[in-house]
C-alpha angles and dihedrals in degrees: 000000000000121000121254115264092250093067094073093063093056117108121224094265091052091045090052092048091050093048092051091048093052092047092052089048092051090049093050090050091049091048090049091050093049091050090050091051093050090049091049091051092059088082089060114086111263098241093055100043096093095053091043090051089050091049091050099041104033111176120217 
């Protein structure tokens, strides 16, 4: 996806600030998603949470 035209007019400081703001927003969204998943898993019986988490979020 091409960048919007206004991006070419940003200087290096503005580009850095925008990059940092976008990174923080992405981290907040990921954190919120992780919290929502943990909240949803509270309806799963405690002894089965770990295996359920592994099935849902298989690494690899």
